[in-house]
C-alpha positions in Angstrom: 97.1 101.6 83.2 100.6 102.4 84.1 100.9 105.7 83.4 97.3 106.4 86.0 99.4 104.5 88.5 102.1 107.1 87.8 99.5 110.1 87.8 97.9 108.9 91.2 101.2 108.2 92.4 102.5 111.8 91.5 99.2 113.2 93.0 99.6 111.5 96.2 103.5 112.8 96.3 102.0 116.4 95.8 99.5 116.2 98.8 102.2 114.7 101.0 104.5 117.7 100.0 101.1 120.2 100.8 100.3 118.5 103.8 103.9 119.0 105.3 104.0 122.6 104.5 100.9 123.0 106.0 101.9 121.5 108.7 105.4 123.2 109.2 103.4 126.6 109.1 101.0 125.8 112.1 103.7 124.8 114.1 105.2 128.2 113.2 102.1 129.9 115.4 103.5 130.6 118.9 100.0 130.3 120.6 99.2 126.6 121.0 95.5 127.3 121.0 95.7 128.6 117.6 97.8 125.8 116.6 95.3 123.2 117.7 92.4 125.2 116.2 94.3 125.2 113.2 95.1 121.4 113.0 91.4 120.6 113.5 90.3 122.4 110.7 93.1 122.1 107.4 94.6 118.5 108.3 92.0 116.6 110.4 89.6 118.3 107.9 86.7 119.0 111.4 83.6 121.2 110.9 83.2 124.2 112.5 80.8 122.6 115.1 82.8 119.8 115.7 86.1 122.5 116.7 83.8 123.9 118.9 83.0 121.3 120.8 86.4 120.1 120.8 87.9 123.2 122.1 84.7 124.1 124.1 84.5 127.3 122.6 81.3 129.0 121.2 81.1 128.9 117.5 81.5 132.8 117.7 84.8 132.3 119.4 85.9 129.8 117.3 85.5 131.7 114.4 87.2 134.7 116.1 90.2 132.8 117.3 90.5 131.2 113.8 90.8 135.1 112.2 93.5 135.5 115.2 95.1 132.5 113.8 95.4 133.3 110.4 96.4 136.5 111.1 99.6 135.3 113.1 100.2 132.2 110.4 99.8 135.4 107.5 102.2 137.9 109.0 105.1 135.5 108.8 103.6 133.7 105.2 103.8 137.7 104.0 107.7 138.2 105.3 108.6 134.7 103.5 107.4 136.0 100.2 109.1 139.2 100.5 112.3 137.2 100.9 111.4 134.9 97.7 
């Protein structure tokens, strides 16, 4: 039972660390609209329909904005991987 609790605690710690990494990555995106979209999708786990409604976007525009947001995030993630 103690081993299972330790394993659960380790998993929780891992998830908290991962969430912090995701938040840091999103915060590096300069465009605040992109940040909001990424937060709603990857931190709040909202469906695309909900995101489009929340942001008053069409679904098509939400997808386009998401693609642009990922491109911006990907650009500095690639730079970081070159440094490591």
